[in-house]
C-alpha positions in Angstrom: -1.1 37.0 -26.7 -1.4 39.4 -29.5 -3.3 42.8 -29.2 -5.7 41.9 -31.5 -6.8 38.8 -29.6 -6.6 40.5 -26.1 -9.2 43.1 -27.7 -11.5 40.6 -28.2 -14.1 40.1 -25.4 -13.8 36.9 -23.3 -17.3 35.9 -23.7 -16.9 36.2 -27.7 -13.9 34.0 -27.6 -15.3 31.6 -25.3 -18.4 31.5 -27.8 -15.8 31.0 -30.7 -14.1 28.0 -28.8 -17.4 26.1 -28.3 -18.3 26.8 -31.7 -14.9 25.2 -33.0 -15.6 22.2 -30.5 -18.9 21.6 -32.1 -17.5 21.6 -35.6 -14.7 19.3 -34.6 -17.3 17.0 -33.0 -19.5 17.2 -36.2 -16.2 16.5 -38.5 -15.5 13.4 -36.5 -19.2 12.0 -36.3 -19.0 12.3 -40.2 -15.8 10.6 -40.5 -17.2 7.9 -38.0 -20.2 7.5 -40.3 -18.2 7.2 -43.6 -15.6 4.7 -42.2 -18.3 2.6 -40.7 -16.2 3.1 -37.2 -18.1 2.5 -34.2 -17.7 4.5 -30.9 -19.4 5.2 -27.4 -19.5 8.5 -25.6 -17.9 9.1 -22.3 -21.3 9.0 -20.8 -22.0 5.6 -21.8 -18.6 4.6 -20.7 -19.1 6.2 -17.4 -22.5 4.3 -16.9 -20.9 0.8 -17.7 -18.1 1.7 -15.3 -20.6 2.7 -12.3 -22.5 -0.5 -13.2 -19.6 -3.0 -13.3 -17.4 -1.4 -10.6 -19.4 1.3 -8.7 -16.9 4.2 -9.6 -17.6 7.5 -8.1 -18.8 10.0 -11.0 -15.8 12.1 -11.1 -13.5 9.6 -10.8 -15.1 7.5 -13.4 -14.6 10.1 -16.0 -11.1 10.3 -14.9 -10.8 6.7 -15.5 -12.6 6.7 -18.9 -10.2 9.6 -20.3 -7.4 7.4 -19.9 -8.4 5.3 -22.7 -9.1 8.0 -25.2 -6.0 8.0 -26.8 -6.5 10.6 -29.5 -8.3 13.0 -27.0 -11.6 13.2 -29.3 -14.0 13.2 -26.4 -15.4 9.4 -27.0 -14.0 6.1 -27.1 -13.4 4.0 -30.5 -14.2 0.2 -31.0 -10.2 -0.3 -30.2 -10.3 2.1 -27.4 -13.3 0.7 -26.0 -12.0 -2.8 -26.2 -9.1 -1.8 -24.2 -11.5 -0.3 -21.6 -13.6 -3.3 -21.4 -10.4 -5.4 -21.0 -9.1 -3.2 -18.0 -12.6 -3.3 -16.4 -12.5 -7.4 -16.4 -8.8 -7.3 -15.4 -10.0 -5.3 -12.4 -13.0 -7.3 -11.5 -10.9 -10.4 -11.6 -7.7 -9.1 -9.6 -8.7 -6.2 -7.6 -12.4 -6.0 -6.7 -12.1 -9.3 -4.6 -9.3 -7.3 -2.6 -11.2 -4.3 -2.4 -14.3 -6.0 -0.9 -12.2 -7.8 1.6 -10.7 -4.7 3.0 -14.0 -2.6 2.4 -15.7 -5.1 4.7 -18.6 -2.6 5.4 -19.1 -2.1 1.8 -18.5 2.0 2.1 -17.3 2.1 -1.3 -13.6 3.4 -0.2 -11.2 2.3 2.2 -9.5 5.0 4.6 -5.8 5.5 4.5 -5.7 4.0 8.0 -7.0 0.9 6.5 -4.6 1.2 3.4 -1.7 1.6 6.1 -2.6 -1.5 8.2 -2.7 -3.4 4.9 0.8 -2.4 3.8 2.3 -2.9 7.3 1.2 -6.4 7.6 1.6 -9.6 5.7 2.3 -10.1 2.8 3.7 -6.6 2.5 5.3 -6.0 6.0 6.4 -2.4 4.5 8.3 0.3 6.5 6.5 3.1 7.8 8.4 5.6 5.5 7.4 3.4 2.4 3.8 3.2 3.6 3.6 7.2 3.7 5.1 7.5 0.5 2.4 5.1 -1.3 -0.2 6.5 0.4 0.2 10.3 -0.6 1.0 9.0 -4.0 -2.3 7.3 -4.6 -4.6 9.5 -2.7 -5.1 11.4 -5.9 -7.9 13.9 -4.7 -6.5 13.9 -1.2 -9.5 13.1 0.7 -8.0 10.6 3.0 -9.7 7.7 1.0 -8.9 5.3 -1.7 -11.9 4.4 -4.0 -11.7 1.5 -6.2 -9.9 3.3 -9.0 -7.2 4.7 -6.5 -7.0 1.4 -4.6 -6.6 -0.6 -8.2 -3.3 1.4 -8.6 -2.4 1.7 -5.3 -2.6 -2.2 -4.7 -0.8 -2.9 -8.1 2.1 -0.9 -7.0 2.5 -2.3 -3.5 2.3 -6.0 -5.2 4.6 -5.0 -7.7 7.1 -3.4 -4.9 6.8 -6.3 -2.7 7.7 -8.8 -5.6 10.9 -6.9 -6.4 11.9 -6.4 -2.6 11.2 -10.4 -2.0 13.3 -11.3 -4.9 16.3 -9.0 -4.0 15.7 -10.3 -0.3 16.1 -13.9 -1.4 19.0 -13.2 -3.9 21.0 -11.8 -0.8 19.8 -14.5 1.4 22.2 -16.9 0.4 21.9 -19.5 3.5 17.9 -19.0 3.2 17.4 -18.3 7.0 14.9 -15.3 6.4 17.3 -12.7 7.5 20.3 -10.8 6.1 23.7 -11.0 8.0 25.9 -7.9 7.3 28.2 -10.3 5.1 25.2 -10.7 3.1 24.4 -7.2 2.3 27.9 -5.6 2.8 29.1 -6.4 -0.8 25.9 -5.1 -2.6 26.4 -1.8 -0.6 29.7 -1.4 -1.5 29.3 -2.2 -5.4 26.3 -0.1 -5.8 27.2 2.8 -3.1 30.8 2.9 -3.6 31.3 2.9 0.3 34.3 0.9 2.1 33.4 -1.9 4.3 33.2 -0.2 7.6 30.6 2.6 5.9 28.7 -0.6 4.6 28.9 -1.9 8.0 27.6 1.3 9.7 24.7 1.8 7.3 23.5 -1.9 7.9 23.5 -1.3 11.9 21.6 2.0 11.5 18.6 0.1 10.0 18.9 -2.9 12.1 15.9 -1.6 14.3 15.8 -4.4 16.8 19.8 -4.7 17.0 19.7 -8.3 16.5 22.9 -8.2 14.1 20.6 -8.9 11.0 18.2 -7.3 8.6 14.8 -8.8 8.1 12.9 -8.1 5.2 11.3 -4.6 6.7 14.5 -3.4 7.8 16.2 -4.3 4.5 13.2 -2.7 2.5 13.8 0.5 4.5 17.6 0.5 3.8 17.0 -0.2 0.3 14.5 2.6 0.1 16.9 5.2 1.5 19.7 4.1 -0.8 17.6 4.3 -4.1 14.5 6.2 -3.1 12.2 3.3 -4.4 
């Protein structure tokens, strides 16, 4: 910061910034009137979101801002259309699942409930993967997932499960639902550069029940440790 700016009192600088923001808003209003473009305020969008999906106030604002692509503090007709489409997609695909797990109607699910979801069918995620996802999507760190956090959480869990299921099926050549060392060794050698003995030792390390094969949960733990995903 130069000396001339440093010498300006903080209150005056703040007032100046507020004035410039008001000028910017007035200019945008004038531009919208001239072009005939329609837009809605954040407050209007938040009210819609809370009515449709019961988002808490602070999370609703965060959600709305994701669609303000030009950072002008409101949603144009195009941005609002994208916003509404996302609401409808969430209502169809996520809300039923959220209500299924939030059976008491609290408006959130706890991390313990989310952990239970991930460690049971159809996911069957290993503990390490569960902890990673919970930390990633509990954005405000309050130990709960509201509808927005749950939406992102469930979408990634579903995508991860689909990816792992596909990889597992590709390796499970005999289709018996578990992977023998022979079915896994080659991919470890090709992707990690291990020799056969090292590949077999790695498989044995993740064969938790020591039955000589890897089920889907054990395979996911192995894959996550090799590639971090």
